[in-house]
C-alpha positions, 0 to 999 in steps of 0.5 A: 429526514425532516427531523434531521434537517431541522436538527442540522439547521439548529446546529448550524445556527448554534454550532457550540450546542453539543447537545443538539449534535449528540441528538442528531448523531443518535437519530442517524445511528438509529436509522442505520440500525433500522436500515440494516434489517430491511431488504437490501434494495432500499437499505443499502442506500439508506446505510450509505446516506446515513454513513456520509451524514454521520461522517460530516456531522461528527467532524464539521458543523458547517454546511456540506460542500461537495468536493472531488471525492464526493463528486467521484462517488456520485458519478460512480453511482450515476447520481451526477454526470461525469462532466460535473467533476471537471473542476478537479485538478487536471491529470498530469498526462493531459497537460500540454507541454511546450516542447521548447520548454521541455528539458533537452535530453543533452542539457544536464547542468553539471553545476546542479546539486543533483547532477549525479542523480540525473546522470544515473537516471540517464545511464539506467535508461540508456541502451546497453551499447552506450551505458558503461560510459554514462555509468562512469560519468555518474560515478565521477559526479558522485565522487566529486560530491563525496564531501558534500552530503545531500539528499534529493528526497526521492531515492533510497540512497546515492547510486542505488538505482545505478547499481543494477547496471554496473559492471564488476569494476564499477561496483568496486569503484562505487563501493569505495565511493560509498565508504567515503560517503559514509565517513563524510556523514551522508544520510544513514541508513541508506540502501546503497551498500546493500544494492552494491552487494546485491549487484555483485551477487546478481552478476556472479561475484558470490565470494566478493559479495559475501565478503562485503556483506558483513561490512554493511554498517546497519543491521537492517541493511545487512538483512536486506542485502542477505534477502536479495542475495538469497533470491539471486541464489534461488534464481541461479539454483545455487545452494545458499543458506537463507540465514547462517547461524552467525547472521541470526542477530541481523534479524532482530527488530526490523531485520526480519522485515528487511530480509523479506523485503529483499527476497520479494524485491527480487522474486516477484511471483509469478514472473520469478517464482520462489522455490517451495523450500524458500517459502518454508524457510521464510515462514520458519523464520517468521515463526521463530521471531519474538516480535509480533509487529515484525512477524506481521510486517514480514507476512504482509510483504510476503503477500506477493508470494501467496499464489506460489504456495498452498493456500492453507499454509499461508492461512495458518501462518497469517492466523498464527503469527500476524496481528491487528490490521496487518492480519486483516490485510493479509487475510483479505489479500490471500482471499484475493489470490486464492483459486478455490471458491470454498477457500476464498469464502472461509478466508473472507469470513476469517478476515471479517471476524478479525476485522471486527475484533480490532479496537477501531475497525475502520470498516470502509478502508477494507471495503474500499480495497477488498469489496470484491472478495465479499462476492465469494460469500452467499448473497445473504451473507455478503449483504449481512457483512456489508450492512455490518461494515457500513453501520460500524463505519459510522463511528469507528474512525472510517474515512468513507469519502476517500475509501469509497470513491473508487468503483469497487463498491459499485461493482459489489452492489451491482452483483448484490442487487443489480440496477435496482440497488444502484438506483436506490443508492443514487437517490439516497446519496442526493439526500446528503446534500439536501439534508446538510446544505443550507 
């Protein structure tokens, strides 16, 4: 530590001296490697301290200034009182609102550029008995601006949210408005047309939905609507081919991802469990798709269904068809939801193997999200994996300040070594400011 402090002060005095910076980095990395072989009660603290020091000195040659992430980390480990982080931005939920200044529920201004969206939100939130009139008012407002394209920037397209509360007649009117919007140059692609087709399917107008489906302008939009329609068919126990031969071309490029997005938007396990036959059909489409990026994206979107099918089925698909970071994400996610302890341990091992095959593992990203899955491993193995991740994170593009600011790592360390480990970490984290300050 003393040598690091001396080297750091020398670098602050001469920030252009790359030779000093390289020597300092080598010193810290050597300490990390030595710490990885020590008993974990003390080694974890050293590894984390060294990681945060490496993160700072490889990006900045200015004194360390504690920010919100750092203060959250210290607080998590008991290295500082929570009161010390009170200067962070106030939570919006805690801000007092002057009732006189709040928007009056009945004061929408028809001259505002996004009046139609405001009416839509009100219609969606309205009780059933007053909803139809509000939907009609919102459609009137959208019709008035057909020839004046605009985008509030926070929705998927005009009338998307509104579609889910429309009657059949209102959907038909909205479809006409959407066609006119498309001709007038509204933002494309948007998901308005898929949402309207989906609504027709949801309220049982299957023939009409199927007739309009091919009229959706873009391939991804057709695939999205097809997935949502298939989900509603499953909910209604209605025979429905997931992808007809003539629709295969819709799955090209990102079409497969959008098909799966549509399915998972409507069928959210466990509230709405997908039938086993639908899971098998989806995985067959994934298998057949030639683009590994699209296959990977589809399998990540399907993570909400992992609990609805055999774990081994999902694992085989992920290992065979996903690639890169998506594969690592999918494996860790599968481990999170698996029930059998032996399955979880094997899946975590597979995820870790694939993680360290990545060109830039960015280990703390995964540690911050999936630390709890390491508890499926024996203590000694979990410790070895954790140490390897922390050593890797010193030079693999990780961003530990953000990644490790949550409670997940603290919970893992408490499981590994109890209060002794947490106390050691807290003391070593204080060294970061002592070493890197002025």
